[in-house]
Every structure is written in structure tokens, then in C-alpha cells.
C-alpha positions in Angstrom: 11.2 105.7 -44.2 14.3 105.6 -42.2 15.3 108.0 -40.1 18.9 109.3 -40.2 20.0 110.9 -37.1 22.8 113.3 -37.6 26.5 112.0 -37.2 27.1 113.9 -33.5 24.3 112.4 -32.4 25.6 109.0 -32.8 29.2 110.5 -31.9 28.2 111.5 -28.5 25.2 109.1 -27.5 28.2 107.1 -25.4 28.4 109.8 -22.8 24.8 110.7 -22.7 24.0 109.4 -19.1 26.9 111.7 -17.8 25.7 115.0 -19.5 23.2 117.0 -17.6 21.5 120.3 -18.9 24.1 123.3 -18.4 21.9 126.1 -19.6 18.6 126.9 -18.7 16.0 128.9 -20.9 14.4 132.4 -20.2 12.1 133.4 -23.0 12.3 137.0 -22.4 10.6 138.3 -25.9 7.7 136.9 -28.1 6.5 138.0 -31.4 3.1 139.0 -31.6 1.9 137.7 -35.2 3.4 134.3 -34.8 1.7 131.5 -36.0 -0.7 129.3 -33.6 0.2 126.0 -33.8 -1.3 123.0 -31.7 0.8 120.2 -31.2 -1.1 117.8 -29.1 0.6 115.3 -26.4 2.2 112.0 -28.5 0.1 109.0 -28.1 1.6 106.0 -26.2 4.5 106.3 -23.8 4.3 110.0 -23.1 3.9 109.7 -19.8 7.3 107.8 -19.5 9.3 111.0 -19.8 9.5 110.7 -23.1 7.8 113.8 -23.8 8.3 114.2 -27.3 5.0 116.7 -27.9 6.6 118.9 -25.1 10.0 119.2 -27.1 8.1 119.9 -30.3 6.0 122.8 -28.9 9.6 124.2 -27.2 11.4 123.8 -30.6 8.5 125.6 -32.3 8.0 128.3 -29.6 11.7 129.0 -30.0 12.0 129.7 -33.6 10.0 132.9 -33.0 7.6 131.9 -36.4 5.0 129.9 -34.0 3.0 130.2 -31.1 2.0 126.9 -29.5 -1.2 126.4 -27.7 -1.5 125.0 -24.5 -1.8 121.3 -25.0 -4.3 120.9 -21.8 -6.7 122.5 -24.2 -6.8 120.5 -26.5 -9.9 118.3 -27.2 -7.6 115.1 -27.3 -4.4 113.4 -27.8 -4.9 110.9 -31.2 -2.6 109.1 -32.4 -3.3 109.8 -35.8 -6.0 111.6 -37.6 -7.7 108.7 -38.2 -9.0 109.2 -34.7 -10.1 113.0 -34.7 -13.0 114.4 -35.1 -12.8 117.5 -37.6 -15.6 119.7 -36.0 -14.3 119.6 -32.7 -10.5 120.5 -33.7 -11.4 123.1 -36.2 -12.6 125.5 -33.4 -9.6 124.9 -31.2 -7.8 128.4 -32.3 -4.7 127.1 -34.8 -5.0 126.5 -38.3 -2.2 123.7 -37.9 -2.2 120.9 -35.7 0.4 118.3 -35.0 -0.2 114.9 -33.3 1.9 111.8 -33.1 2.5 108.6 -30.9 5.7 107.0 -29.8 5.7 103.8 -29.1 8.2 101.4 -27.1 9.1 98.0 -29.2 9.8 94.5 -28.0 13.7 94.9 -28.9 14.2 98.2 -26.5 13.7 100.8 -29.6 10.9 103.2 -30.0 8.7 103.9 -32.7 7.6 107.4 -33.4 4.5 108.5 -35.9 3.6 111.6 -36.3 1.2 113.9 -38.2 0.9 117.7 -39.4 -2.5 118.4 -40.2 -4.3 121.6 -41.2 -7.9 122.6 -40.7 -8.7 120.5 -38.0 -7.6 117.3 -39.7 -8.9 117.3 -42.7 -5.8 118.2 -44.8 -2.8 116.3 -44.0 0.3 118.0 -44.8 3.1 115.9 -43.6 3.7 112.5 -41.8 5.9 109.9 -41.4 6.9 106.7 -39.3 10.6 105.6 -37.9 12.4 103.7 -35.5 15.4 104.8 -33.2 17.2 103.1 -30.2 15.8 104.4 -27.0 18.2 106.7 -26.0 17.8 108.6 -28.9 14.4 110.2 -28.5 15.4 113.6 -28.2 16.8 113.3 -31.4 13.7 112.2 -32.9 11.9 115.1 -31.3 14.2 117.5 -32.9 14.0 115.7 -36.5 10.1 116.1 -36.2 10.3 119.4 -35.0 12.7 120.0 -38.2 10.5 118.4 -40.4 7.6 120.5 -39.3 9.2 123.8 -39.6 10.6 123.4 -43.4 7.3 121.9 -44.5 5.8 125.2 -42.9 8.4 127.9 -43.6 10.1 126.3 -46.7 13.6 126.3 -45.1 15.2 123.7 -42.9 14.9 123.9 -39.2 17.6 124.2 -36.8 16.5 122.3 -33.8 18.9 119.4 -34.4 22.1 121.8 -34.2 24.4 122.3 -31.1 26.0 125.2 -29.6 29.4 125.3 -28.3 30.4 127.6 -25.4 33.0 128.4 -22.9 31.7 127.9 -19.0 33.9 129.6 -16.8 33.1 128.4 -13.0 34.9 128.2 -9.6 36.2 125.0 -7.8 38.1 126.0 -4.4 37.8 129.4 -5.1 40.0 129.5 -8.0 38.6 129.8 -11.9 38.2 127.0 -14.0 37.1 126.9 -17.4 35.1 124.3 -19.3 34.5 123.8 -23.2 31.1 122.9 -23.5 28.9 121.4 -26.1 25.0 121.2 -26.1 21.7 120.8 -27.8 20.2 124.5 -28.7 17.5 124.2 -25.8 20.9 123.2 -23.3 19.8 119.8 -23.1 22.7 117.0 -22.9 25.5 119.1 -22.1 29.0 117.5 -22.4 32.4 118.8 -21.6 34.9 118.5 -24.0 37.3 120.3 -21.7 38.1 121.2 -18.5 41.0 123.4 -17.8 42.5 125.5 -14.8 43.5 128.1 -17.8 41.5 130.0 -20.0 39.8 128.8 -23.1 39.0 131.2 -26.1 37.7 131.3 -29.8 36.1 127.3 -30.1 34.7 127.0 -33.7 33.1 124.2 -35.8 34.4 122.2 -38.5 32.0 122.5 -41.4 30.9 118.8 -41.0 30.7 119.1 -37.1 32.6 116.4 -36.6 35.5 118.6 -35.3 35.6 121.6 -33.2 38.9 123.7 -32.7 39.9 126.7 -29.8 42.6 128.5 -28.1 43.7 126.9 -24.9 46.3 128.5 -22.5 47.0 125.2 -20.8 50.9 125.3 -21.4 50.5 129.2 -20.3 50.8 130.6 -23.6 47.9 130.2 -26.4 47.7 127.3 -28.9 45.2 126.6 -31.2 43.7 122.6 -30.7 41.4 120.4 -32.8 39.8 118.2 -31.1 37.5 115.4 -32.7 34.4 114.6 -31.2 33.9 111.0 -32.3 37.2 109.8 -30.3 37.9 113.2 -28.4 41.5 112.9 -29.8 43.2 116.3 -29.3 45.7 117.5 -32.0 48.0 120.8 -31.4 47.8 122.8 -34.4 49.8 125.9 -33.8 51.9 126.8 -30.6 54.3 129.6 -32.1 55.9 132.3 -30.2 53.4 135.0 -29.4 49.5 134.8 -30.1 48.1 131.9 -31.6 44.3 132.4 -32.3 40.9 133.1 -33.8 40.9 129.7 -36.0 38.2 129.2 -38.6 37.9 126.4 -41.0 37.1 126.8 -44.6 34.0 125.8 -45.9 35.7 123.0 -47.4 37.4 121.8 -44.3 40.8 121.7 -45.8 42.2 124.9 -44.4 42.2 127.0 -41.2 42.0 130.8 -41.3 44.1 131.9 -37.9 45.7 134.7 -36.4 49.9 134.7 -35.4 52.0 136.9 -34.5 55.3 135.2 -35.0 56.7 137.6 -37.2 56.0 140.0 -34.9 52.5 141.8 -35.4 49.3 140.0 -35.6 48.6 139.0 -39.1 45.8 136.8 -40.8 47.5 133.1 -42.0 46.1 130.3 -43.8 47.0 126.7 -43.0 46.6 124.1 -45.0 45.8 120.9 -42.6 47.3 118.4 -44.3 50.6 120.0 -45.1 50.7 122.5 -42.2 52.2 124.9 -44.9 51.6 128.4 -43.8 50.6 131.5 -46.0 50.5 134.5 -44.7 47.8 136.8 -45.9 48.1 140.4 -44.7 51.3 142.3 -44.0 49.9 145.5 -42.3 51.2 147.8 -39.0 47.6 147.3 -37.9 46.2 144.5 -35.8 44.5 142.2 -37.9 42.8 139.3 -36.5 39.1 137.7 -36.0 38.9 135.8 -39.6 35.5 134.5 -40.8 35.1 132.8 -44.1 32.4 134.0 -46.8 30.3 130.8 -48.3 32.4 130.3 -51.2 35.8 130.2 -49.4 37.2 133.2 -52.1 37.1 136.0 -49.1 37.5 136.5 -45.7 35.7 139.0 -43.4 38.2 140.0 -40.5 38.8 142.7 -37.7 41.6 145.5 -38.3 42.5 148.7 -36.9 44.3 150.3 -39.6 41.8 152.9 -40.2 42.4 153.9 -36.3 39.6 152.3 -34.3 38.4 148.5 -35.2 36.2 147.9 -38.0 35.2 145.3 -40.3 37.1 144.3 -43.7 36.7 142.0 -46.3 40.0 140.1 -47.9 40.1 138.6 -50.9 42.3 135.8 -50.9 43.6 135.2 -54.7 44.1 139.2 -55.0 45.0 140.3 -51.9 42.3 143.1 -52.1 40.8 144.5 -49.2 37.5 146.6 -48.5 36.3 147.9 -45.4 32.9 146.9 -44.9 31.4 148.7 -41.7 31.3 152.9 -41.1 28.8 152.9 -38.1 30.6 153.9 -35.1 34.2 154.0 -34.4 33.9 150.4 -33.0 32.9 147.5 -34.3 34.6 144.0 -34.3 34.4 139.9 -33.9 32.2 139.7 -36.7 30.2 136.8 -38.1 28.6 136.4 -41.6 25.8 134.6 -41.7 25.6 131.7 -43.8 23.6 133.1 -46.8 26.5 135.7 -47.1 24.0 138.4 -46.8 24.6 139.9 -43.1 27.4 140.7 -40.9 26.9 140.1 -36.9 29.2 142.4 -35.1 30.2 143.7 -31.6 28.9 147.3 -32.0 30.0 150.2 -29.5 26.9 152.3 -29.0 28.6 154.7 -26.6 31.2 154.8 -23.4 31.9 151.1 -21.9 28.4 150.0 -23.7 28.5 147.1 -26.3 25.3 145.8 -28.6 25.2 143.1 -31.4 25.0 145.1 -34.4 23.6 143.7 -37.5 24.4 144.9 -41.3 22.7 143.8 -44.6 25.6 143.3 -47.0 23.0 143.8 -49.9 22.6 147.2 -49.1 25.0 148.7 -46.8 22.0 149.1 -44.2 23.3 149.1 -40.4 21.2 148.2 -36.9 21.4 147.5 -33.7 20.1 144.1 -32.9 20.4 144.2 -28.9 19.2 146.8 -26.2 21.5 145.0 -23.3 24.8 146.9 -22.7 27.4 144.1 -22.5 26.9 142.2 -25.6 29.6 140.1 -27.5 30.7 137.0 -29.7 27.7 137.0 -32.0 26.9 133.6 -34.4 24.5 132.8 -36.9 21.9 129.8 -36.9 22.6 128.0 -40.2 19.3 129.1 -41.5 20.5 132.8 -41.1 17.7 134.1 -39.0 19.0 134.0 -35.3 22.3 135.0 -33.8 23.5 133.8 -30.1 25.9 135.7 -28.7 26.8 136.4 -25.2 25.8 139.0 -22.9 25.1 139.5 -18.8 22.2 139.2 -16.7 23.5 141.2 -13.8 26.9 140.2 -13.0 26.3 136.7 -14.3 27.8 136.2 -17.9 24.6 134.2 -19.9 24.0 133.1 -23.5 21.3 135.2 -25.3 19.2 134.4 -28.5 17.4 136.4 -31.0 16.0 136.5 -34.1 17.4 139.4 -36.9 13.6 140.7 -36.9 13.8 141.7 -33.2 10.6 139.5 -32.5 11.8 136.8 -30.4 14.5 136.8 -27.8 15.3 134.5 -25.2 18.6 134.2 -22.2 20.5 130.7 -21.7 21.9 131.2 -18.2 24.3 128.6 -17.2 23.2 126.3 -14.1 27.0 126.6 -12.8 29.3 129.4 -13.4 29.1 132.2 -16.5 28.8 131.2 -20.1 30.5 132.9 -23.2 31.8 132.6 -26.7 29.0 130.8 -27.7 29.1 129.6 -31.5 26.2 127.6 -33.1 27.0 124.3 -35.3 26.3 124.0 -38.9 23.7 121.8 -40.1 24.8 118.2 -38.7 25.6 115.9 -41.3 
């Protein structure tokens, strides 16, 4: 069958030679009951730095649902199940086995073949063959990981998705800011904007072909939209006062944002074709940080109309507003999971300590997800199973990633400077 690389992979490969890993990975917590799975080193060109097997192992490990075996203890690296001796592979300590081969073709492309097997090779659960350009071998590895994850769990994998974040670093003793994009393992980092002025509130379009963010490059906040294919930037708003917190509607036709053009921070909708604005809130309080529900009919937002920051839901058609959070005196910067079930938010745990809180919207149960003191900017994975957020390691700003069940946790510190304001991409189309 043909291998369909997500559009963003096609869009950004022309700069792949300039990209380098800006994030490293530190696993800080693993699940004890994760499913053991053996991923053998791929036969063929595995020794040519096309480390397909190692990427698949790392992907599956990071899901929190799998525990991969040490490949050096496996009884071989078969290219296909026909080469396996079931009696040998049944005793490796894992019921699931991944094997495969990567081959360099005469035209410079790579051919990949993989199989997911059960019970030492006696049962074939999944298998495919496909060909890609040589520069896209990492996409091939993430694609295989996604297919394995989906076959075992019944849910789409997230390993081919991306993370957008802000990197603050120093040049000549002065701070600079970069808007960065990378794979979720920190590889293939690409700089979308480099500025001496702050960059805030990055967000993805629903197709992942564009991003929006707030830039202070003109010494005041303005909202920009940037096309990832052409790199073209368009200034969306630069009204007097606050221009902040952009959020695309699920259909990509509207942008929710926060403006203080009329004197007080309020929520607005902008039709992206006509640029027509519609004011949604009119309250003496500060209303900000909108996020869309999946059906595009409501917004989740932060307001201090009750005396302190809390999370509310606004029905766009009726204007009806309902308070959602009641645990503690400070809940802000919420993200709603793609399945509309959970809220992740910044929750004040006491004094100057802030953690990521999770509220189940189906039953109202609230829980604290993280145990570090300065956590902020949560963003859900597209399968609603994990959250990426900004945290600190000592004095350095780093990214954290954690499963909602709390069984798996890792840190992604920057190679240079500090990282903050992460946002997980939707599934790439």
C-alpha cells in the first residue's frame, strides 16, 4: 500500500537539513504495569543511522502503555516472520513482537516493511510495506509506531504529531525569543520566528497547516497568522490595547480572541474571510483565554467575574455562561480535551505554587495531575490521553509531558535557553 506522510511533513522537509534537536528527553516516571513489547532492530540499513527500531521503541515507551525490551537481549533481527523460530521467540518475556526491514533502493528512496506479531511469531496482527523519500525515514518510523499503537489499543497513535512552543534564550547578554516547532520527541526542531520581543500564546489551525501567535515585535501585542508551507505571515489584529489568546474554531473559519479595544478585556470572534468582529462578552471582569469545544458551539474561557480566576463555558448562540470550576480560588489557562471530556488548567495549590489540575466534565471530579510547584500552559494530546505543559527544573523552564492517569511522566528541557507555552498539534492531515 502507499505511505501517506502527513502534510506538515511535506511542508517542512525543505529545511530539515537546518533543523537540530532543541529538546532532550528525560523520563522521570514509568508505569509498572505497561504492556511488554519487543521491537527488534530492523534488518537492512539500520546501521546507517536510519534507526527505525530505536525510534519505534522510544515512541511506544513514551506512550506510557508499553514497556519495550532491550533489543540486545532478543534472539535476532529477522526481516520477516518467515525467518523466526517460534520456539525461541516465545520465551523472550513479551507477548508482542515488532520486526521489520529498511532497504535503500536504486532511486535513492527507502523501502520499509514491518510486522506486528503475537505469541512468538505464530500470529500476525499487522503488516505493511511502503516506500518513502530517503529524507522522510523518521516519518516512516513514527507512522509504524502509530499503526502499532492503534492496532493494540484501538485508538489512533500520536507519534507523528508536533509540538509548538516558545524558546527564550540569550544573545550578547540580551533575551531573545523563538517560536519553535518539533516532533514530540524533540527532533527536527524548526524556528518559525526569532525576535528580540516576546512571543506568546501560540496555537494551531485545525488542519495544522497554519499557526497563530501573539508577537510584541512592534512594541505592542499583535496577533499574527503564519502559513507553515510558505512561511508567509499575516497580521490579524493590532488594535489599541490587548490583542491576545487566539484560538481557531474547529472548522477553521473563525478565530476566538481577547481584545481590550473597547476598554476592558473581552472575548471576540473574528470571521477570517471578512475580518468582521463579533463581541461575545460584556462584563466588568477580565474575560480571556478562550478554547473551543469540539462542536464549535461553545467556548471555555477564564474570567475573574466571581472574584478570582475560574473557568467558564459560553454558549456562542445564546450567550449563556456557566461556571465550571469551584475547586480552589485560582483556576486559569484551561485547555479542553479533544474528546470534550476533560479540562486541564493551572490550579493554585497554595501560596505561589501552581500545578496542573484535571477536571472530568462528565462527573465534575477534580484532581491534581502534577506535583511540581510552578506548572502552567497545559495542552492535550489529540487522543486526549496526555498533557504537555510548562514547568521548571531548578531555575530552568522546561516542558513536562504526563499521561492523565499519572502513570507516565517525562521532561523535555531545551538544549539552549528555556521553553514554555507548549501546544500539541492536532492529528496531521
